[in-house]
C-alpha positions, -999 to 999 in steps of 0.1 A, spaced: 146 755 -540 164 784 -523 199 792 -512 209 798 -477 212 834 -463 249 837 -475 247 814 -505 280 800 -493 291 766 -478 290 783 -444 253 784 -444 259 749 -429 260 761 -392 295 756 -375 316 757 -406 339 785 -414 362 791 -444 394 810 -447 414 821 -477 450 831 -481 467 842 -514 500 852 -528 492 873 -560 529 874 -570 530 837 -572 493 835 -584 483 809 -559 466 804 -527 451 781 -500 415 777 -487 407 760 -455 373 747 -442 371 740 -404 350 739 -374 352 742 -337 341 707 -335 355 677 -354 331 666 -382 326 636 -404 343 635 -437 347 613 -466 361 616 -503 356 603 -538 381 607 -566 370 606 -602 399 623 -620 430 606 -634 457 628 -617 448 634 -582 471 651 -556 460 644 -519 471 640 -483 454 617 -457 426 607 -480 430 569 -472 418 575 -436 385 588 -449 373 552 -460 344 541 -440 363 512 -427 391 532 -412 395 539 -374 394 577 -375 359 588 -385 362 626 -381 385 654 -391 394 688 -380 399 707 -411 399 701 -450 424 720 -472 423 729 -508 455 744 -523 472 754 -554 508 743 -558 505 708 -571 524 683 -549 542 713 -534 509 727 -521 501 697 -500 524 712 -474 496 739 -468 481 712 -446 511 710 -425 509 747 -418 472 742 -408 480 712 -386 508 729 -369 487 760 -361 458 737 -349 481 717 -327 493 749 -312 457 758 -303 452 724 -287 428 713 -314 431 678 -327 428 641 -319 442 632 -284 465 601 -290 481 591 -258 483 627 -246 496 640 -280 473 663 -299 472 652 -336 450 673 -360 434 653 -389 438 676 -419 432 659 -452 440 680 -484 439 682 -522 457 703 -546 453 717 -581 481 724 -606 487 761 -610 524 762 -617 522 776 -652 497 804 -649 521 834 -653 530 839 -617 565 839 -601 574 804 -590 609 810 -583 605 810 -544 635 800 -521 610 788 -493 578 769 -502 551 794 -495 524 769 -488 527 761 -449 525 798 -443 496 802 -467 478 773 -449 483 788 -414 471 823 -427 440 808 -443 432 790 -410 437 824 -390 412 840 -417 384 815 -412 350 831 -410 315 825 -423 320 850 -450 348 848 -476 356 861 -511 348 841 -543 366 841 -577 403 851 -577 407 842 -539 423 815 -518 431 783 -537 413 797 -567 437 826 -570 458 810 -599 429 787 -613 423 785 -649 397 766 -674 396 763 -712 399 798 -724 388 817 -691 402 823 -657 388 799 -630 384 806 -595 369 797 -561 332 792 -560 306 784 -534 268 779 -532 242 765 -507 207 754 -507 181 748 -479 159 716 -484 121 714 -476 133 691 -446 154 721 -431 186 704 -440 213 727 -454 236 717 -481 266 736 -494 295 734 -519 330 748 -521 351 744 -552 384 754 -569 377 755 -606 409 748 -625 396 725 -651 409 711 -683 376 717 -699 352 746 -700 325 760 -677 310 778 -706 292 765 -739 314 769 -769 329 803 -770 300 822 -755 289 836 -721 264 808 -712 273 784 -684 268 748 -687 254 751 -652 226 776 -663 197 751 -658 205 750 -620 211 788 -615 192 804 -587 182 840 -594 212 858 -613 238 843 -590 262 839 -620 248 863 -644 213 852 -652 221 845 -689 202 814 -690 210 783 -711 227 785 -744 201 781 -772 222 757 -790 256 740 -788 279 714 -805 294 691 -778 323 682 -802 349 693 -806 352 703 -770 375 731 -756 405 723 -736 436 743 -724 457 729 -753 493 739 -743 482 739 -706 467 705 -709 483 691 -677 476 724 -657 442 712 -645 421 696 -617 389 707 -600 386 700 -563 356 704 -541 340 701 -507 303 695 -503 289 698 -467 256 694 -449 243 697 -414 226 663 -416 238 635 -393 257 612 -418 282 584 -410 312 581 -431 297 555 -455 267 579 -461 291 608 -466 309 589 -491 278 583 -511 271 621 -510 307 629 -524 301 604 -552 268 619 -562 282 654 -560 305 645 -590 274 646 -611 274 684 -605 309 686 -618 301 668 -650 270 690 -655 291 721 -651 324 715 -668 328 699 -703 348 677 -703 354 668 -667 371 638 -649 398 635 -675 432 617 -674 447 651 -670 424 662 -641 426 652 -605 389 658 -599 380 650 -562 350 658 -539 353 658 -501 320 655 -482 316 669 -447 288 664 -422 284 683 -390 256 660 -376 233 687 -362 202 672 -378 191 636 -376 177 619 -407 140 613 -406 141 589 -435 177 578 -439 172 563 -475 152 591 -489 170 618 -471 204 606 -483 193 606 -519 179 641 -516 212 653 -499 233 637 -527 212 654 -554 212 688 -537 251 685 -533 254 679 -571 232 709 -578 251 731 -553 285 721 -569 273 729 -605 263 764 -594 295 768 -573 316 760 -603 298 788 -624 300 813 -596 340 807 -592 345 814 -628 319 843 -628 336 862 -600 372 858 -612 392 889 -615 419 897 -639 457 903 -630 490 909 -649 503 881 -672 472 859 -667 472 832 -694 434 837 -700 408 865 -696 381 865 -670 344 859 -678 338 895 -667 364 909 -691 348 890 -720 310 890 -713 301 914 -684 
């Protein structure tokens, strides 16, 4: 198994990602988009999700493709980042043509980062502008860690962040993941440097420490006083030709990767959610077998992306937790 050339979700040809941050507020927005609409689906496992336009991603809905997916900080206030993206896309003429009106389809999900030490006393909601700025910055390369929607993210005892990873399957299909790691639980074992995702690491992409020699799964670490300041949201993507039902299965399978990399995950205080995106560039030779392999690869990529998001986080004034680099590098 090997990553794509960038080891980012943008190794899926045609996809680009943009970040925008406000470091004073300690928050940001991340946008995944493409010149062409793409098939998208979603699966929610957490108990406290915050979303926009996810109902239309069910396989029985009329609209089968979207124009962008948005991940944002800000809790429910951050959902307005998608409005900034949609307004900017409409101005470009990019969207669904409905009776001569251009309507961009922009589903979104948010994390709660409102108690992370940043200045939240704004007079104007910053998220529409952050969404527009993230869209303008979209490229095949982008920063990880304290960037985009991962700017204000935290985990149990360590700063969280924005992570990404990819893999190229023997069939030639590319699979990637993009994640905002803002979990109630921990990405590392006990109080040490070893990532739960270590068995799936490729090379030294998040430090090369390997698995912990031993661990006690109970009691588990949480944010304690920041117990409601949680949620991990992700996008997994592939260049395979998937319909919306198949993409939903991939999103569902990818949650395994979240559970392997964050302990605990999918809690009542997390709004854990995975979008799946498929560009359709590669036909499936064996639909049943290929779908199984793509779902498994999506889970592996998501585990690795979660560890990379925490590994690459950088510190800032008034952070509630140290970074992995501060403690263990």
